[in-house]
C-alpha positions in Angstrom: -18.1 11.0 -1.1 -14.7 10.9 0.5 -12.0 11.7 -1.8 -14.0 13.9 -4.1 -12.5 17.2 -4.7 -14.1 19.9 -2.4 -16.0 17.3 -0.4 -15.1 15.9 3.0 -15.9 12.6 4.6 -19.6 12.4 5.1 -20.4 14.7 2.1 -20.1 18.4 1.3 -19.3 20.7 4.2 -17.5 17.9 6.2 -20.7 16.9 8.0 -20.5 13.6 9.8 -16.7 13.3 10.0 -13.3 14.6 9.3 -12.7 16.7 6.2 -10.3 15.4 3.5 -9.9 16.0 -0.1 -7.1 16.9 -2.4 -4.3 15.2 -4.5 -3.6 11.7 -3.9 -6.8 10.9 -2.1 -9.5 8.7 -3.7 -8.2 8.1 -7.1 -4.8 9.4 -7.8 -2.7 8.3 -10.7 0.0 5.6 -11.2 1.8 3.7 -8.6 1.8 6.7 -6.1 -1.9 6.2 -5.8 -1.2 3.2 -3.7 1.2 4.9 -1.2 -1.4 6.3 1.2 -3.6 3.2 1.5 -0.5 1.0 1.8 0.8 3.1 4.6 -2.5 3.1 6.4 -2.8 -0.7 6.0 0.7 -1.2 7.4 -0.2 1.0 10.4 -3.4 -0.9 10.9 -1.2 -4.0 11.5 1.1 -2.4 13.9 2.7 0.9 14.8 6.1 1.6 13.0 8.9 3.9 12.2 9.1 5.5 8.8 11.8 3.2 7.5 9.9 0.1 8.6 6.7 1.5 6.9 8.7 2.0 3.7 9.8 -1.5 3.7 6.3 -2.8 4.5 4.8 -0.8 1.6 7.4 -2.3 -0.8 6.7 -5.8 0.4 2.9 -5.3 0.4 2.9 -4.0 -3.1 5.3 -6.8 -4.3 7.8 -4.1 -5.4 5.4 -2.2 -7.4 5.5 0.8 -5.1 9.1 1.8 -4.3 9.1 4.7 -1.9 11.8 7.3 -1.6 12.5 8.2 2.0 11.3 11.8 1.6 8.0 10.6 0.0 7.1 8.4 3.0 7.7 11.1 5.4 5.7 13.7 3.4 2.7 11.3 3.4 3.1 10.6 7.1 3.3 14.3 8.0 0.2 15.1 5.9 -1.7 12.1 7.4 -0.7 13.3 10.8 -1.8 16.9 10.2 -5.2 15.6 9.0 -5.6 13.4 12.1 -5.5 10.0 10.5 -2.1 9.1 12.0 -0.5 10.0 15.3 3.1 9.7 16.3 5.4 9.7 19.4 9.1 10.0 19.9 10.7 6.8 21.1 14.2 6.0 22.1 16.1 4.2 19.4 18.0 1.0 20.2 21.1 2.2 18.5 21.0 5.9 18.1 18.8 8.9 18.4 15.0 9.0 19.0 12.7 8.1 16.2 9.1 8.8 15.6 6.8 5.9 15.8 3.5 6.2 13.9 0.2 4.7 14.7 -3.2 4.7 13.0 -6.0 6.8 14.7 -9.7 6.0 14.7 -10.3 8.4 11.8 -7.4 6.7 10.0 -9.1 3.4 10.3 -12.2 5.0 8.8 -10.1 6.4 6.0 -8.6 2.9 5.4 -12.1 1.5 5.1 -12.8 4.1 2.4 -9.6 3.2 0.6 -10.7 -0.5 0.7 -14.0 0.3 -1.1 -12.2 2.6 -3.6 -9.5 0.1 -4.5 -12.0 -2.7 -4.8 -14.0 -0.6 -7.2 -10.8 0.1 -9.2 -9.9 -3.5 -9.2 -13.2 -4.4 -10.8 -12.6 -1.7 -13.4 -9.1 -3.0 -14.2 -10.5 -6.5 -14.6 -13.1 -5.2 -17.0 -10.5 -3.3 -19.1 -8.2 -6.4 -19.2 -11.2 -8.6 -20.3 -12.0 -6.0 -23.1 -8.3 -6.1 -24.2 -8.4 -9.9 -24.2 -11.5 -9.9 -26.3 -10.1 -7.5 -28.8 -6.8 -9.3 -29.2 -8.4 -12.7 -29.6 -7.2 -16.1 -28.5 -4.3 -16.3 -30.9 -2.7 -13.1 -29.4 -2.9 -14.3 -25.8 0.1 -16.5 -25.0 -1.3 -19.6 -23.2 -3.9 -17.3 -21.5 -1.2 -16.5 -18.8 -1.2 -12.9 -17.6 1.7 -10.9 -16.4 0.3 -11.2 -12.9 0.3 -15.0 -13.1 3.8 -15.0 -14.4 4.8 -12.6 -11.7 3.2 -14.8 -9.0 5.1 -17.9 -10.3 8.4 -16.0 -10.2 7.7 -14.8 -6.6 6.9 -18.4 -5.7 10.1 -19.7 -7.3 12.0 -17.0 -5.5 10.5 -18.0 -2.1 11.3 -21.6 -2.8 14.9 -20.7 -3.7 15.1 -18.6 -0.5 13.8 -21.5 1.6 16.4 -23.9 0.1 19.2 -21.4 0.8 18.0 -21.0 4.4 17.8 -24.7 4.8 21.3 -25.2 3.4 22.7 -22.4 5.7 21.1 -24.0 8.7 22.5 -27.5 7.8 25.9 -25.9 7.4 25.6 -24.3 10.9 24.5 -27.6 12.4 27.3 -29.6 10.8 
């Protein structure tokens, strides 16, 4: 199974595809465990520079994964060494050349693996939350609203506020 320590894609001995194993692949701990699949997902949408990928990961994770600049480049360098990402130097609009990263065919296959792994973990998280809810009982749950639901509502409120501010700014410009 991909991601298992000492096994490569396609099983032991790396038969059937690229070899990959090691820390951060296929189960990691904490918020950092989302960095690699988030970078791959962002690159699946479009090629990008490291800074743009950093912003995309933070937006995609709704601020849960905040990436330090060195961290994103370490992940990109490792993914490139392993053949999941490629890069080319491109001229910057305002300054020196920058690397633009793109997903390779093997990277797309790795992203597919991550999709399955994250879906499996999502099911496990839901099971654990359900067990916690059962153990706390109905009186301990506040209106059956989860932190995720509250967070969603806050983001929606923030978007509506942003829309109002943009509309007001446009009306001021037009006046």
